[in-house]
N, C-alpha and C positions, 0 to 999 in steps of 0.2 A: 504494500500500500504506500509506504513512504517513497519507494522508487517512482511510482506513477505520479505522485505529487511533485517530486523533484523534476521529473521530465516535463510536467505541465508548467512548472515555474521556469524552467530553462527555456521552454518555447515562448513563454510570455516575455521573458527578459530579452530573448533574441528578437522577437517582434518589435519590442519597444526600441531596441538599439537600431534596428533597420529603419524604423520610423524617424528616429532622431537624426540619422544620417541623411535621409531624404529631406527633412526640414532644414537641415544645415545647408544642403546643396541649394535648396530654394532660397534660403536667406542670403547666401553668397551671391546668387544671381540677382536678387533684388538690390543688394548693396552695390553690385557692379553697375547695374543700370542707373541707380541714383548717382553714382560717381560719374558715369558718362554724362548724365544730364547736367550735373553741377559743373563739370568741365566745359560742357558746351555752352552753358549760360555765361560763363566767364568769357569764352571765346567770341560769342556773338556781341558785337559792339554796334551794329547798325540795324536796328529793327526797322520795319516798314513804317514810313511816316504816317500812313493812313490810320492804322489801328494798333500799332505797337508790336505786332507779331511779325517775325521774319518770314519771308516767303520761301517756299521750298525750292523755288527756281534758283536759289543761291548756290545750290549744289547740282547744277544741271547735268553734268556728265554722269553722275550716278543715276539720275532720274530719267535719262534718255529712253530707256525701254518702256516707260510708263505712257499710257494713253492720256489724253487731255482729261478725261473724266477721272482716271486714277490719280492724276495730280491734284485735281480738285478735292477728291476724297482725302488725299494725304495732307493737303493744306488745312482741311478741317481737323484732321487728326492732330496736326501741330498745335492747333488752338485748344486742344484738350477736350474736344467735343465727343460725346458718346455716339454710338451707332444711330440711335434714335434722333439725336440732334443733327447729325450729318444727313440722315435721310430727309428730314424736314427741310433743312437748309437747301439741299440740292433737288428736292422734289422727286425723290426716288424711294423705293421701299428699303426697309432695314435689311431684308434678305439680299438685295442688290448691293447694299453697302458692304455686307459680309463677303459677298463674292469679290467685290473690288479689293477689299482688304486682303483676302486670300491671294489674289493675283499680285498685289503690291508686295506682300511678304515674300512671295516666290521670286518675283523679279529683282527685289533688293537683296535677296538671300538672307532674310531675317526671319525670326520666329514669333515676334510679338510687336505690339504697338509702340512700346518705348524704343526698341531697337530701330524700328522704321523711322520714327521721328529723329532719333540721333543721326541716323544715316542720311536722312533727307536734309538735315540742317548742317551737315558737314562733319559730323563726328566720324570716328573709325576710319580716318584717312589712311 
């Protein structure tokens, strides 16, 4: 009986350790992204005069594979807008926004919104 309890405890401890490792990896990724954004904020010295947001066209060579609509979606992403806000702003559905974002991530070689913004604004050079 004691051995089965020991094995159950060992499995529970192992599972918790695996979970801790995964959380640690996720936290490192988040901290890395925060660092990228902080460095980018320091680097950007010329925001657009109209609304204070830099334009994604500032890093045109990276964005050349994007369509005009994908650039519009990415510009909204730079402004920190949600999928719903982007859809409303551009007069498209949220599903279409998600499709554009998937295409943007693929074309820019990134896996998430933060990395797309960093790349669009000139980070990761």
